[in-house]
N, C-alpha and C positions, 0 to 999 in steps of 0.2 A: 235462745236466751231472751228472757223478759226482764227489762230494767226500767224502773220508773224514774221520772224527773218531774219537777214542779215548774209550772209556767209563772213567770213574774208578772207584776202589774203592767209592765211594758210589753208583754207578749213574748218575752225571751225565754229560752230554755237552754240550760247547760247540758251538753251531751256528756253523759257519764263516762268516766275514764275507761271502764270496762268495754263500753261500746266503741269509743275512740280507738282503743287498742285492737279490738276485734276487726274494725274496718280499716285500720292503718291511717286514721285521720290525724294530721299534725297541724300545728298552728299555721294559718294562712291557706290551708286547703279549702276548696269549695265543696259544698255538699248540696244535694238536690233532694227535695221532698216530692214524693209522688202520692197524690190523694186518689184513692179508689173507694168510692162510697163513703163509709164512715171510718175508713182506715187510712193511715199515711205510712209510707215507708221512707226511709232515709238511706242515701247512698253517697259515697264519696265520688266526686266528679274526677275522672282520671285526667292526669296531665298528659296531653297528647304528645308532648315532647318525650315522655317516657316510652312511647311506642316506636320512636325512631329506630329504624334498623330491625324491627321485629317482622317485617314482611320482605320477602325476597323480590327485588325489582329486576327484570331482565335488563341486560346491559344496553340493549337498543332503546330502552325506555327511560334510562337515567338522564338527568340534567335536561329534561324536556321543559320548554316554556309552558307555563300554566295555561295560556291561551290555546296552545297546541293540544294539551291534554283535554281541555273542555271541548274543543272542536272534534277531536277523534271520538270522545265519549258520546257526544250528541249524534255524530254520524253513525256510530255503531248502534245506538238505540233506535235511530230512525230505520235502519235496515232490518232490525229484529221485529219491529212493529208492523212492517209492511207485509 
């Protein structure tokens, strides 16, 4: 889908409704622009809270303190690099 929009004198662009609908962009959502050469792409930044519960966590790993998670992760990486 190619949809045009005009840049205002303040450098603002209104994302056309058809694009907002296609990407599921709602008021208050954040978007990201990625520039590659002379092109830019636009994407909706996912709300990470929407991902809650989407990954199975083993029972022995639930409710772990964040410091413990980081310590175990660093230890596991150190053993795989050695």
